[in-house]
Jmol script that loads the backbone (N, CA, C; Angstrom):
load data "model"
ATOM      1  N   MET A   1      37.251  57.346-163.041  1.00  0.00           N
ATOM      2  CA  MET A   1      38.156  58.022-162.128  1.00  0.00           C
ATOM      3  C   MET A   1      39.373  57.300-161.386  1.00  0.00           C
ATOM      4  N   ARG A   2      40.272  58.242-161.536  1.00  0.00           N
ATOM      5  CA  ARG A   2      41.415  57.840-160.587  1.00  0.00           C
ATOM      6  C   ARG A   2      41.433  58.203-159.189  1.00  0.00           C
ATOM      7  N   LYS A   3      42.376  57.139-158.572  1.00  0.00           N
ATOM      8  CA  LYS A   3      42.004  57.563-157.185  1.00  0.00           C
ATOM      9  C   LYS A   3      43.388  57.714-156.890  1.00  0.00           C
ATOM     10  N   ALA A   4      43.747  58.630-155.890  1.00  0.00           N
ATOM     11  CA  ALA A   4      45.195  59.473-155.135  1.00  0.00           C
ATOM     12  C   ALA A   4      45.046  59.793-154.074  1.00  0.00           C
ATOM     13  N   PHE A   5      45.938  60.103-153.405  1.00  0.00           N
ATOM     14  CA  PHE A   5      46.066  60.671-152.127  1.00  0.00           C
ATOM     15  C   PHE A   5      45.793  62.013-152.207  1.00  0.00           C
ATOM     16  N   THR A   6      44.904  62.183-151.031  1.00  0.00           N
ATOM     17  CA  THR A   6      44.892  63.867-150.856  1.00  0.00           C
ATOM     18  C   THR A   6      45.913  64.260-149.941  1.00  0.00           C
ATOM     19  N   LEU A   7      46.099  65.826-149.817  1.00  0.00           N
ATOM     20  CA  LEU A   7      47.240  66.606-149.154  1.00  0.00           C
ATOM     21  C   LEU A   7      46.800  66.195-147.629  1.00  0.00           C
ATOM     22  N   ILE A   8      45.802  65.809-147.506  1.00  0.00           N
ATOM     23  CA  ILE A   8      45.506  65.784-145.332  1.00  0.00           C
ATOM     24  C   ILE A   8      45.667  64.374-145.532  1.00  0.00           C
ATOM     25  N   GLU A   9      45.769  63.355-146.360  1.00  0.00           N
ATOM     26  CA  GLU A   9      46.224  61.932-146.210  1.00  0.00           C
ATOM     27  C   GLU A   9      47.741  62.000-146.173  1.00  0.00           C
ATOM     28  N   LEU A  10      48.342  62.642-147.002  1.00  0.00           N
ATOM     29  CA  LEU A  10      49.607  62.691-146.829  1.00  0.00           C
ATOM     30  C   LEU A  10      50.427  63.338-145.533  1.00  0.00           C
ATOM     31  N   LEU A  11      49.950  64.321-145.235  1.00  0.00           N
ATOM     32  CA  LEU A  11      50.209  65.170-143.810  1.00  0.00           C
ATOM     33  C   LEU A  11      49.855  64.396-142.669  1.00  0.00           C
ATOM     34  N   ILE A  12      48.991  63.435-142.757  1.00  0.00           N
ATOM     35  CA  ILE A  12      48.787  62.719-141.517  1.00  0.00           C
ATOM     36  C   ILE A  12      49.972  61.389-141.540  1.00  0.00           C
ATOM     37  N   VAL A  13      50.365  60.892-142.679  1.00  0.00           N
ATOM     38  CA  VAL A  13      51.226  59.885-142.727  1.00  0.00           C
ATOM     39  C   VAL A  13      52.514  60.403-142.178  1.00  0.00           C
ATOM     40  N   ILE A  14      52.869  61.521-142.717  1.00  0.00           N
ATOM     41  CA  ILE A  14      54.101  62.539-142.347  1.00  0.00           C
ATOM     42  C   ILE A  14      53.925  62.588-140.955  1.00  0.00           C
ATOM     43  N   LEU A  15      53.152  63.109-140.308  1.00  0.00           N
ATOM     44  CA  LEU A  15      52.838  63.504-139.017  1.00  0.00           C
ATOM     45  C   LEU A  15      53.496  62.165-138.040  1.00  0.00           C
ATOM     46  N   ILE A  16      52.400  61.101-138.548  1.00  0.00           N
ATOM     47  CA  ILE A  16      52.686  59.749-137.796  1.00  0.00           C
ATOM     48  C   ILE A  16      54.181  59.538-137.703  1.00  0.00           C
ATOM     49  N   LEU A  17      54.620  59.426-138.967  1.00  0.00           N
ATOM     50  CA  LEU A  17      56.261  59.072-139.294  1.00  0.00           C
ATOM     51  C   LEU A  17      56.786  60.284-138.245  1.00  0.00           C
ATOM     52  N   ALA A  18      56.824  61.324-137.942  1.00  0.00           N
ATOM     53  CA  ALA A  18      57.466  62.301-137.141  1.00  0.00           C
ATOM     54  C   ALA A  18      57.373  61.666-135.915  1.00  0.00           C
ATOM     55  N   VAL A  19      55.994  61.663-135.136  1.00  0.00           N
ATOM     56  CA  VAL A  19      56.079  61.116-133.973  1.00  0.00           C
ATOM     57  C   VAL A  19      56.468  59.631-133.856  1.00  0.00           C
ATOM     58  N   LEU A  20      56.458  58.826-134.797  1.00  0.00           N
ATOM     59  CA  LEU A  20      57.613  57.620-134.413  1.00  0.00           C
ATOM     60  C   LEU A  20      58.754  57.996-134.455  1.00  0.00           C
ATOM     61  N   MET A  21      59.447  58.947-134.939  1.00  0.00           N
ATOM     62  CA  MET A  21      60.533  59.332-134.993  1.00  0.00           C
ATOM     63  C   MET A  21      61.477  59.936-133.624  1.00  0.00           C
ATOM     64  N   ALA A  22      60.096  60.396-133.312  1.00  0.00           N
ATOM     65  CA  ALA A  22      60.116  61.311-131.799  1.00  0.00           C
ATOM     66  C   ALA A  22      60.596  60.522-130.833  1.00  0.00           C
ATOM     67  N   VAL A  23      60.097  59.396-130.407  1.00  0.00           N
ATOM     68  CA  VAL A  23      59.846  58.503-129.887  1.00  0.00           C
ATOM     69  C   VAL A  23      61.231  57.532-130.084  1.00  0.00           C
ATOM     70  N   ALA A  24      61.421  57.215-131.129  1.00  0.00           N
ATOM     71  CA  ALA A  24      62.244  55.923-131.435  1.00  0.00           C
ATOM     72  C   ALA A  24      63.978  56.681-131.443  1.00  0.00           C
ATOM     73  N   MET A  25      63.855  58.396-131.803  1.00  0.00           N
ATOM     74  CA  MET A  25      65.596  58.606-131.959  1.00  0.00           C
ATOM     75  C   MET A  25      65.995  58.628-130.439  1.00  0.00           C
ATOM     76  N   PRO A  26      65.513  59.022-129.333  1.00  0.00           N
ATOM     77  CA  PRO A  26      66.130  59.144-128.029  1.00  0.00           C
ATOM     78  C   PRO A  26      66.573  57.728-127.635  1.00  0.00           C
ATOM     79  N   LEU A  27      65.642  56.866-127.803  1.00  0.00           N
ATOM     80  CA  LEU A  27      66.275  55.464-127.507  1.00  0.00           C
ATOM     81  C   LEU A  27      67.303  54.931-127.917  1.00  0.00           C
ATOM     82  N   TYR A  28      67.441  55.366-129.413  1.00  0.00           N
ATOM     83  CA  TYR A  28      68.653  54.982-130.402  1.00  0.00           C
ATOM     84  C   TYR A  28      69.864  55.567-130.120  1.00  0.00           C
ATOM     85  N   MET A  29      69.560  56.772-129.591  1.00  0.00           N
ATOM     86  CA  MET A  29      70.962  57.637-129.372  1.00  0.00           C
ATOM     87  C   MET A  29      71.439  57.176-127.964  1.00  0.00           C
ATOM     88  N   GLY A  30      70.444  56.611-126.999  1.00  0.00           N
ATOM     89  CA  GLY A  30      70.800  56.283-125.867  1.00  0.00           C
ATOM     90  C   GLY A  30      71.539  54.741-126.288  1.00  0.00           C
ATOM     91  N   ALA A  31      71.112  53.861-126.783  1.00  0.00           N
ATOM     92  CA  ALA A  31      71.801  52.678-126.826  1.00  0.00           C
ATOM     93  C   ALA A  31      72.981  53.006-127.643  1.00  0.00           C
ATOM     94  N   ILE A  32      73.363  53.931-128.736  1.00  0.00           N
ATOM     95  CA  ILE A  32      74.911  54.005-129.102  1.00  0.00           C
ATOM     96  C   ILE A  32      75.651  54.660-127.977  1.00  0.00           C
ATOM     97  N   SER A  33      75.535  55.437-127.555  1.00  0.00           N
ATOM     98  CA  SER A  33      76.088  56.209-126.491  1.00  0.00           C
ATOM     99  C   SER A  33      76.651  54.799-125.307  1.00  0.00           C
ATOM    100  N   GLU A  34      75.091  54.124-124.976  1.00  0.00           N
ATOM    101  CA  GLU A  34      75.860  52.969-123.824  1.00  0.00           C
ATOM    102  C   GLU A  34      76.524  51.947-124.636  1.00  0.00           C
ATOM    103  N   SER A  35      76.671  51.668-125.520  1.00  0.00           N
ATOM    104  CA  SER A  35      77.454  50.641-126.610  1.00  0.00           C
ATOM    105  C   SER A  35      79.318  51.368-126.377  1.00  0.00           C
ATOM    106  N   GLU A  36      79.093  52.776-126.828  1.00  0.00           N
ATOM    107  CA  GLU A  36      80.648  53.432-126.835  1.00  0.00           C
ATOM    108  C   GLU A  36      80.964  53.281-125.453  1.00  0.00           C
ATOM    109  N   ARG A  37      80.130  53.383-124.078  1.00  0.00           N
ATOM    110  CA  ARG A  37      80.681  53.461-122.805  1.00  0.00           C
ATOM    111  C   ARG A  37      81.249  52.108-122.565  1.00  0.00           C
ATOM    112  N   ARG A  38      80.356  51.085-123.395  1.00  0.00           N
ATOM    113  CA  ARG A  38      81.095  49.877-122.855  1.00  0.00           C
ATOM    114  C   ARG A  38      82.319  48.967-123.726  1.00  0.00           C
ATOM    115  N   VAL A  39      82.030  49.626-124.763  1.00  0.00           N
ATOM    116  CA  VAL A  39      83.267  49.470-125.498  1.00  0.00           C
ATOM    117  C   VAL A  39      84.691  49.934-124.805  1.00  0.00           C
ATOM    118  N   CYS A  40      84.488  50.954-124.529  1.00  0.00           N
ATOM    119  CA  CYS A  40      85.636  51.880-123.916  1.00  0.00           C
ATOM    120  C   CYS A  40      85.938  50.977-122.319  1.00  0.00           C
ATOM    121  N   ARG A  41      85.161  50.677-121.614  1.00  0.00           N
ATOM    122  CA  ARG A  41      85.383  49.974-120.414  1.00  0.00           C
ATOM    123  C   ARG A  41      85.914  48.845-120.930  1.00  0.00           C
ATOM    124  N   ALA A  42      85.650  47.968-122.080  1.00  0.00           N
ATOM    125  CA  ALA A  42      86.009  46.330-122.326  1.00  0.00           C
ATOM    126  C   ALA A  42      87.711  47.215-122.698  1.00  0.00           C
ATOM    127  N   ASN A  43      87.887  48.285-123.195  1.00  0.00           N
ATOM    128  CA  ASN A  43      89.398  48.780-123.623  1.00  0.00           C
ATOM    129  C   ASN A  43      90.068  48.920-122.099  1.00  0.00           C
ATOM    130  N   MET A  44      89.330  49.623-121.231  1.00  0.00           N
ATOM    131  CA  MET A  44      90.087  50.005-120.220  1.00  0.00           C
ATOM    132  C   MET A  44      90.942  48.448-119.364  1.00  0.00           C
ATOM    133  N   GLN A  45      89.599  47.682-119.316  1.00  0.00           N
ATOM    134  CA  GLN A  45      90.126  46.127-118.814  1.00  0.00           C
ATOM    135  C   GLN A  45      91.295  45.691-119.307  1.00  0.00           C
ATOM    136  N   THR A  46      91.101  45.555-120.741  1.00  0.00           N
ATOM    137  CA  THR A  46      92.593  45.431-121.845  1.00  0.00           C
ATOM    138  C   THR A  46      93.587  45.914-121.273  1.00  0.00           C
ATOM    139  N   ILE A  47      93.348  47.377-121.178  1.00  0.00           N
ATOM    140  CA  ILE A  47      94.978  48.013-120.446  1.00  0.00           C
ATOM    141  C   ILE A  47      95.285  47.822-119.387  1.00  0.00           C
ATOM    142  N   ALA A  48      94.430  46.967-118.268  1.00  0.00           N
ATOM    143  CA  ALA A  48      94.683  46.848-117.048  1.00  0.00           C
ATOM    144  C   ALA A  48      95.580  45.214-117.062  1.00  0.00           C
ATOM    145  N   ASN A  49      94.863  44.496-118.012  1.00  0.00           N
ATOM    146  CA  ASN A  49      95.108  43.379-118.331  1.00  0.00           C
ATOM    147  C   ASN A  49      96.787  43.404-118.845  1.00  0.00           C
ATOM    148  N   ALA A  50      96.802  44.291-119.587  1.00  0.00           N
ATOM    149  CA  ALA A  50      98.188  44.545-120.148  1.00  0.00           C
ATOM    150  C   ALA A  50      99.092  44.992-119.098  1.00  0.00           C
ATOM    151  N   GLU A  51      99.051  45.636-118.211  1.00  0.00           N
ATOM    152  CA  GLU A  51      99.400  46.602-116.933  1.00  0.00           C
ATOM    153  C   GLU A  51      99.795  45.256-116.246  1.00  0.00           C
ATOM    154  N   GLN A  52      99.124  44.358-116.044  1.00  0.00           N
ATOM    155  CA  GLN A  52      99.312  43.224-114.885  1.00  0.00           C
ATOM    156  C   GLN A  52     100.217  42.563-115.778  1.00  0.00           C
ATOM    157  N   ALA A  53     100.345  41.974-116.940  1.00  0.00           N
ATOM    158  CA  ALA A  53     101.282  41.405-117.591  1.00  0.00           C
ATOM    159  C   ALA A  53     102.593  42.333-117.971  1.00  0.00           C
ATOM    160  N   TYR A  54     102.805  43.387-117.660  1.00  0.00           N
ATOM    161  CA  TYR A  54     103.957  44.149-117.806  1.00  0.00           C
ATOM    162  C   TYR A  54     104.552  44.115-116.129  1.00  0.00           C
ATOM    163  N   LYS A  55     103.462  43.687-115.424  1.00  0.00           N
ATOM    164  CA  LYS A  55     103.959  44.010-114.010  1.00  0.00           C
ATOM    165  C   LYS A  55     104.671  43.055-113.779  1.00  0.00           C
ATOM    166  N   VAL A  56     104.330  41.841-113.900  1.00  0.00           N
ATOM    167  CA  VAL A  56     104.736  40.471-113.874  1.00  0.00           C
ATOM    168  C   VAL A  56     105.986  40.328-114.841  1.00  0.00           C
ATOM    169  N   SER A  57     106.053  40.908-115.594  1.00  0.00           N
ATOM    170  CA  SER A  57     107.204  40.869-116.297  1.00  0.00           C
ATOM    171  C   SER A  57     108.738  41.698-116.215  1.00  0.00           C
ATOM    172  N   THR A  58     108.335  42.577-115.582  1.00  0.00           N
ATOM    173  CA  THR A  58     109.238  43.485-114.974  1.00  0.00           C
ATOM    174  C   THR A  58     109.845  43.060-113.425  1.00  0.00           C
ATOM    175  N   PRO A  59     111.628  43.258-113.401  1.00  0.00           N
ATOM    176  CA  PRO A  59     111.672  42.894-111.992  1.00  0.00           C
ATOM    177  C   PRO A  59     111.491  43.990-110.802  1.00  0.00           C
ATOM    178  N   PRO A  60     111.019  44.954-111.326  1.00  0.00           N
ATOM    179  CA  PRO A  60     110.944  45.804-109.789  1.00  0.00           C
ATOM    180  C   PRO A  60     109.058  45.469-109.400  1.00  0.00           C
ATOM    181  N   HIS A  61     108.731  44.659-110.624  1.00  0.00           N
ATOM    182  CA  HIS A  61     107.063  44.403-110.457  1.00  0.00           C
ATOM    183  C   HIS A  61     106.112  45.462-109.838  1.00  0.00           C
ATOM    184  N   GLN A  62     106.298  46.673-110.923  1.00  0.00           N
ATOM    185  CA  GLN A  62     105.560  47.703-110.389  1.00  0.00           C
ATOM    186  C   GLN A  62     104.699  48.333-111.801  1.00  0.00           C
ATOM    187  N   TYR A  63     103.248  48.692-111.589  1.00  0.00           N
ATOM    188  CA  TYR A  63     102.851  48.954-112.607  1.00  0.00           C
ATOM    189  C   TYR A  63     103.400  50.807-113.057  1.00  0.00           C
ATOM    190  N   THR A  64     103.040  50.843-114.440  1.00  0.00           N
ATOM    191  CA  THR A  64     103.745  52.113-114.973  1.00  0.00           C
ATOM    192  C   THR A  64     102.561  52.751-115.598  1.00  0.00           C
ATOM    193  N   ALA A  65     102.823  54.250-115.631  1.00  0.00           N
ATOM    194  CA  ALA A  65     102.137  55.209-116.253  1.00  0.00           C
ATOM    195  C   ALA A  65     102.073  55.163-117.803  1.00  0.00           C
ATOM    196  N   ASP A  66     103.302  55.051-118.226  1.00  0.00           N
ATOM    197  CA  ASP A  66     103.711  55.005-119.436  1.00  0.00           C
ATOM    198  C   ASP A  66     103.267  53.750-120.331  1.00  0.00           C
ATOM    199  N   LEU A  67     101.604  54.174-121.135  1.00  0.00           N
ATOM    200  CA  LEU A  67     101.174  52.991-122.042  1.00  0.00           C
ATOM    201  C   LEU A  67     101.798  52.836-122.938  1.00  0.00           C
ATOM    202  N   THR A  68     102.913  53.248-123.710  1.00  0.00           N
ATOM    203  CA  THR A  68     103.668  52.612-124.865  1.00  0.00           C
ATOM    204  C   THR A  68     104.409  51.314-124.725  1.00  0.00           C
ATOM    205  N   VAL A  69     104.905  51.316-123.000  1.00  0.00           N
ATOM    206  CA  VAL A  69     105.651  49.905-122.858  1.00  0.00           C
ATOM    207  C   VAL A  69     104.494  49.017-122.559  1.00  0.00           C
ATOM    208  N   VAL A  70     103.364  49.224-122.346  1.00  0.00           N
ATOM    209  CA  VAL A  70     102.187  48.122-121.845  1.00  0.00           C
ATOM    210  C   VAL A  70     101.654  47.656-123.235  1.00  0.00           C
ATOM    211  N   TYR A  71     101.668  48.551-124.353  1.00  0.00           N
ATOM    212  CA  TYR A  71     100.813  48.059-125.578  1.00  0.00           C
ATOM    213  C   TYR A  71     101.208  47.171-125.974  1.00  0.00           C
ATOM    214  N   PRO A  72     102.396  46.629-126.356  1.00  0.00           N
ATOM    215  CA  PRO A  72     102.853  45.252-126.652  1.00  0.00           C
ATOM    216  C   PRO A  72     102.057  44.037-126.248  1.00  0.00           C
ATOM    217  N   ASN A  73     101.758  44.035-125.176  1.00  0.00           N
ATOM    218  CA  ASN A  73     101.180  42.957-124.393  1.00  0.00           C
ATOM    219  C   ASN A  73      99.372  43.118-124.528  1.00  0.00           C
ATOM    220  N   THR A  74      98.921  44.024-125.307  1.00  0.00           N
ATOM    221  CA  THR A  74      97.620  43.999-125.565  1.00  0.00           C
ATOM    222  C   THR A  74      97.467  43.504-127.201  1.00  0.00           C
ATOM    223  N   GLY A  75      98.560  43.259-127.755  1.00  0.00           N
ATOM    224  CA  GLY A  75      97.954  42.739-128.939  1.00  0.00           C
ATOM    225  C   GLY A  75      97.851  43.761-130.370  1.00  0.00           C
ATOM    226  N   GLN A  76      96.649  45.026-129.954  1.00  0.00           N
ATOM    227  CA  GLN A  76      96.463  45.968-130.435  1.00  0.00           C
ATOM    228  C   GLN A  76      96.629  47.306-129.663  1.00  0.00           C
ATOM    229  N   ARG A  77      96.703  48.353-130.062  1.00  0.00           N
ATOM    230  CA  ARG A  77      96.505  49.521-129.084  1.00  0.00           C
ATOM    231  C   ARG A  77      94.712  49.895-129.118  1.00  0.00           C
ATOM    232  N   PRO A  78      94.595  49.672-127.990  1.00  0.00           N
ATOM    233  CA  PRO A  78      93.058  49.953-127.937  1.00  0.00           C
ATOM    234  C   PRO A  78      92.799  51.477-128.172  1.00  0.00           C
ATOM    235  N   SER A  79      91.569  51.795-128.423  1.00  0.00           N
ATOM    236  CA  SER A  79      91.143  53.060-129.125  1.00  0.00           C
ATOM    237  C   SER A  79      89.640  53.048-128.551  1.00  0.00           C
ATOM    238  N   CYS A  80      89.521  54.374-127.916  1.00  0.00           N
ATOM    239  CA  CYS A  80      88.268  55.009-127.538  1.00  0.00           C
ATOM    240  C   CYS A  80      87.402  55.188-128.644  1.00  0.00           C
ATOM    241  N   PRO A  81      86.172  54.872-128.612  1.00  0.00           N
ATOM    242  CA  PRO A  81      85.313  55.203-129.491  1.00  0.00           C
ATOM    243  C   PRO A  81      85.069  56.702-130.209  1.00  0.00           C
ATOM    244  N   ILE A  82      85.217  57.495-129.227  1.00  0.00           N
ATOM    245  CA  ILE A  82      85.342  58.810-129.764  1.00  0.00           C
ATOM    246  C   ILE A  82      86.462  59.745-129.642  1.00  0.00           C
ATOM    247  N   LEU A  83      87.387  59.536-128.900  1.00  0.00           N
ATOM    248  CA  LEU A  83      88.575  60.228-129.006  1.00  0.00           C
ATOM    249  C   LEU A  83      89.626  59.211-129.702  1.00  0.00           C
ATOM    250  N   GLY A  84      89.536  58.190-129.795  1.00  0.00           N
ATOM    251  CA  GLY A  84      90.648  57.381-130.571  1.00  0.00           C
ATOM    252  C   GLY A  84      91.726  56.961-129.349  1.00  0.00           C
ATOM    253  N   PRO A  85      93.131  56.247-129.887  1.00  0.00           N
ATOM    254  CA  PRO A  85      94.023  55.817-129.058  1.00  0.00           C
ATOM    255  C   PRO A  85      94.480  56.297-128.355  1.00  0.00           C
ATOM    256  N   THR A  86      94.650  57.794-128.293  1.00  0.00           N
ATOM    257  CA  THR A  86      95.024  58.918-127.334  1.00  0.00           C
ATOM    258  C   THR A  86      94.246  59.435-126.003  1.00  0.00           C
ATOM    259  N   GLY A  87      92.901  58.535-126.179  1.00  0.00           N
ATOM    260  CA  GLY A  87      92.066  58.682-124.799  1.00  0.00           C
ATOM    261  C   GLY A  87      92.369  58.481-123.744  1.00  0.00           C
ATOM    262  N   TYR A  88      93.007  57.569-123.481  1.00  0.00           N
ATOM    263  CA  TYR A  88      93.472  56.743-122.356  1.00  0.00           C
ATOM    264  C   TYR A  88      94.757  57.328-121.640  1.00  0.00           C
ATOM    265  N   THR A  89      94.498  57.362-120.150  1.00  0.00           N
ATOM    266  CA  THR A  89      95.755  57.752-119.431  1.00  0.00           C
ATOM    267  C   THR A  89      95.824  56.721-118.097  1.00  0.00           C
ATOM    268  N   VAL A  90      96.429  56.287-117.595  1.00  0.00           N
ATOM    269  CA  VAL A  90      96.984  55.530-116.345  1.00  0.00           C
ATOM    270  C   VAL A  90      97.372  56.290-115.093  1.00  0.00           C
ATOM    271  N   GLU A  91      97.091  56.055-114.210  1.00  0.00           N
ATOM    272  CA  GLU A  91      97.532  56.522-113.074  1.00  0.00           C
ATOM    273  C   GLU A  91      97.654  55.695-112.077  1.00  0.00           C
ATOM    274  N   VAL A  92      98.909  55.725-111.328  1.00  0.00           N
ATOM    275  CA  VAL A  92      99.039  54.804-110.331  1.00  0.00           C
ATOM    276  C   VAL A  92      99.329  55.297-109.157  1.00  0.00           C
ATOM    277  N   SER A  93      98.300  55.010-108.292  1.00  0.00           N
ATOM    278  CA  SER A  93      97.550  55.441-107.168  1.00  0.00           C
ATOM    279  C   SER A  93      98.614  55.622-105.907  1.00  0.00           C
ATOM    280  N   THR A  94      98.277  56.663-105.475  1.00  0.00           N
ATOM    281  CA  THR A  94      99.231  57.162-104.259  1.00  0.00           C
ATOM    282  C   THR A  94      98.515  56.905-102.757  1.00  0.00           C
ATOM    283  N   GLY A  95      97.479  56.238-103.115  1.00  0.00           N
ATOM    284  CA  GLY A  95      96.444  55.566-101.950  1.00  0.00           C
ATOM    285  C   GLY A  95      95.418  56.703-101.829  1.00  0.00           C
ATOM    286  N   SER A  96      95.839  57.971-102.807  1.00  0.00           N
ATOM    287  CA  SER A  96      94.326  58.763-102.407  1.00  0.00           C
ATOM    288  C   SER A  96      93.563  58.845-103.683  1.00  0.00           C
ATOM    289  N   SER A  97      93.773  58.045-104.835  1.00  0.00           N
ATOM    290  CA  SER A  97      92.939  58.032-106.067  1.00  0.00           C
ATOM    291  C   SER A  97      91.673  57.577-105.634  1.00  0.00           C
ATOM    292  N   THR A  98      90.706  57.723-106.591  1.00  0.00           N
ATOM    293  CA  THR A  98      89.146  56.946-106.447  1.00  0.00           C
ATOM    294  C   THR A  98      89.240  56.207-107.760  1.00  0.00           C
ATOM    295  N   GLY A  99      88.274  55.164-107.744  1.00  0.00           N
ATOM    296  CA  GLY A  99      88.151  54.345-109.226  1.00  0.00           C
ATOM    297  C   GLY A  99      86.849  55.297-109.359  1.00  0.00           C
ATOM    298  N   GLY A 100      86.360  54.355-110.330  1.00  0.00           N
ATOM    299  CA  GLY A 100      84.998  54.928-111.354  1.00  0.00           C
ATOM    300  C   GLY A 100      83.852  54.806-110.137  1.00  0.00           C
ATOM    301  N   ASN A 101      83.668  53.953-109.305  1.00  0.00           N
ATOM    302  CA  ASN A 101      82.619  54.094-108.555  1.00  0.00           C
ATOM    303  C   ASN A 101      82.701  55.039-107.381  1.00  0.00           C
ATOM    304  N   GLY A 102      84.119  55.735-106.912  1.00  0.00           N
ATOM    305  CA  GLY A 102      84.057  56.579-105.985  1.00  0.00           C
ATOM    306  C   GLY A 102      84.673  55.604-104.872  1.00  0.00           C
ATOM    307  N   ALA A 103      85.191  54.449-105.157  1.00  0.00           N
ATOM    308  CA  ALA A 103      86.247  53.846-103.986  1.00  0.00           C
ATOM    309  C   ALA A 103      87.687  53.828-103.920  1.00  0.00           C
ATOM    310  N   ILE A 104      88.022  54.024-102.850  1.00  0.00           N
ATOM    311  CA  ILE A 104      89.467  54.451-103.200  1.00  0.00           C
ATOM    312  C   ILE A 104      90.661  53.325-103.372  1.00  0.00           C
ATOM    313  N   VAL A 105      91.523  53.690-104.280  1.00  0.00           N
ATOM    314  CA  VAL A 105      92.270  52.879-104.735  1.00  0.00           C
ATOM    315  C   VAL A 105      93.528  52.522-103.803  1.00  0.00           C
ATOM    316  N   PRO A 106      94.048  51.469-103.538  1.00  0.00           N
ATOM    317  CA  PRO A 106      95.087  51.220-102.468  1.00  0.00           C
ATOM    318  C   PRO A 106      96.062  51.851-103.397  1.00  0.00           C
ATOM    319  N   ALA A 107      97.174  52.294-102.380  1.00  0.00           N
ATOM    320  CA  ALA A 107      98.582  52.417-102.948  1.00  0.00           C
ATOM    321  C   ALA A 107      99.254  51.774-103.870  1.00  0.00           C
ATOM    322  N   GLY A 108      99.893  51.892-105.099  1.00  0.00           N
ATOM    323  CA  GLY A 108     100.212  50.801-105.696  1.00  0.00           C
ATOM    324  C   GLY A 108      99.464  50.430-107.034  1.00  0.00           C
ATOM    325  N   GLY A 109      97.755  50.911-106.712  1.00  0.00           N
ATOM    326  CA  GLY A 109      97.619  50.171-107.724  1.00  0.00           C
ATOM    327  C   GLY A 109      96.969  51.206-109.033  1.00  0.00           C
ATOM    328  N   ILE A 110      96.281  50.697-109.691  1.00  0.00           N
ATOM    329  CA  ILE A 110      95.944  51.802-110.960  1.00  0.00           C
ATOM    330  C   ILE A 110      94.648  52.034-111.247  1.00  0.00           C
ATOM    331  N   VAL A 111      94.455  52.909-111.654  1.00  0.00           N
ATOM    332  CA  VAL A 111      93.328  53.807-112.484  1.00  0.00           C
ATOM    333  C   VAL A 111      93.501  54.077-113.844  1.00  0.00           C
ATOM    334  N   ILE A 112      92.530  53.758-114.686  1.00  0.00           N
ATOM    335  CA  ILE A 112      92.450  53.891-116.144  1.00  0.00           C
ATOM    336  C   ILE A 112      91.571  55.022-115.961  1.00  0.00           C
ATOM    337  N   HIS A 113      91.985  55.740-116.839  1.00  0.00           N
ATOM    338  CA  HIS A 113      91.031  57.596-117.118  1.00  0.00           C
ATOM    339  C   HIS A 113      91.058  57.089-118.832  1.00  0.00           C
ATOM    340  N   CYS A 114      89.525  57.658-119.339  1.00  0.00           N
ATOM    341  CA  CYS A 114      89.560  58.057-120.767  1.00  0.00           C
ATOM    342  C   CYS A 114      88.869  59.571-120.710  1.00  0.00           C
ATOM    343  N   ALA A 115      89.457  60.018-121.374  1.00  0.00           N
ATOM    344  CA  ALA A 115      89.670  61.796-121.715  1.00  0.00           C
ATOM    345  C   ALA A 115      87.960  62.233-121.533  1.00  0.00           C
ATOM    346  N   ASP A 116      87.171  61.071-122.412  1.00  0.00           N
ATOM    347  CA  ASP A 116      85.770  61.607-122.470  1.00  0.00           C
ATOM    348  C   ASP A 116      85.151  61.620-121.253  1.00  0.00           C
ATOM    349  N   ALA A 117      84.459  62.407-120.843  1.00  0.00           N
ATOM    350  CA  ALA A 117      83.925  62.352-119.407  1.00  0.00           C
ATOM    351  C   ALA A 117      82.716  61.425-119.311  1.00  0.00           C
ATOM    352  N   SER A 118      82.080  61.043-120.236  1.00  0.00           N
ATOM    353  CA  SER A 118      80.893  60.155-120.244  1.00  0.00           C
ATOM    354  C   SER A 118      81.258  58.755-119.755  1.00  0.00           C
ATOM    355  N   HIS A 119      82.785  58.452-120.178  1.00  0.00           N
ATOM    356  CA  HIS A 119      83.553  57.418-120.326  1.00  0.00           C
ATOM    357  C   HIS A 119      83.866  56.922-118.826  1.00  0.00           C
ATOM    358  N   GLY A 120      84.418  57.792-118.153  1.00  0.00           N
ATOM    359  CA  GLY A 120      84.917  57.798-117.021  1.00  0.00           C
ATOM    360  C   GLY A 120      85.791  57.213-116.555  1.00  0.00           C
ATOM    361  N   SER A 121      85.956  56.562-115.463  1.00  0.00           N
ATOM    362  CA  SER A 121      87.367  55.588-115.038  1.00  0.00           C
ATOM    363  C   SER A 121      86.947  54.271-114.564  1.00  0.00           C
ATOM    364  N   TRP A 122      88.226  53.814-114.258  1.00  0.00           N
ATOM    365  CA  TRP A 122      88.106  52.452-113.910  1.00  0.00           C
ATOM    366  C   TRP A 122      89.302  51.808-113.308  1.00  0.00           C
ATOM    367  N   ALA A 123      89.171  51.368-112.341  1.00  0.00           N
ATOM    368  CA  ALA A 123      90.335  50.916-111.207  1.00  0.00           C
ATOM    369  C   ALA A 123      89.966  49.305-110.939  1.00  0.00           C
ATOM    370  N   PRO A 124      91.037  48.786-111.401  1.00  0.00           N
ATOM    371  CA  PRO A 124      90.665  47.055-111.113  1.00  0.00           C
ATOM    372  C   PRO A 124      90.705  46.649-109.831  1.00  0.00           C
ATOM    373  N   GLY A 125      89.912  46.100-109.434  1.00  0.00           N
ATOM    374  CA  GLY A 125      90.017  45.661-108.007  1.00  0.00           C
ATOM    375  C   GLY A 125      89.105  46.343-106.980  1.00  0.00           C
ATOM    376  N   ALA A 126      89.250  47.850-107.521  1.00  0.00           N
ATOM    377  CA  ALA A 126      88.144  48.683-106.534  1.00  0.00           C
ATOM    378  C   ALA A 126      86.774  48.545-107.173  1.00  0.00           C
ATOM    379  N   ASP A 127      86.754  48.735-108.618  1.00  0.00           N
ATOM    380  CA  ASP A 127      85.300  48.894-109.484  1.00  0.00           C
ATOM    381  C   ASP A 127      84.912  47.652-109.743  1.00  0.00           C
ATOM    382  N   ARG A 128      83.580  47.325-108.995  1.00  0.00           N
ATOM    383  CA  ARG A 128      83.172  46.206-109.834  1.00  0.00           C
ATOM    384  C   ARG A 128      82.626  45.461-111.017  1.00  0.00           C
ATOM    385  N   ASP A 129      82.163  46.364-111.717  1.00  0.00           N
ATOM    386  CA  ASP A 129      81.481  46.417-113.161  1.00  0.00           C
ATOM    387  C   ASP A 129      82.692  46.795-114.054  1.00  0.00           C
TER     388      ASP A 129
END
end "model"
wireframe off; spacefill off
backbone 0.3
color backbone group
């Protein structure tokens, strides 16, 4: 007599796998989203460092909102994991801009924005994370 799985046993195994996937998938997707946010934040910090290098190397010693002039200081063009290299903009504060944590950025400071709303913005000196 040959032994085989019954239909009920097979359905129970599929049900158990479905429950495990239902538990694991949100955790996996959350980890992916968090890693994309962290990569984007690291890219914003790279842009801020390039802005600082530009500020030191130019005679008027001011930040610029034109990223094409600061990209040579980054080594490579930072790229948002979702939107690509066009996802970043820099705002030179007039004293009324806010960083990612809501703190006011002093006049002359910079705020780096990602066009993806979930990645937000970052202001060196004003944001602590």
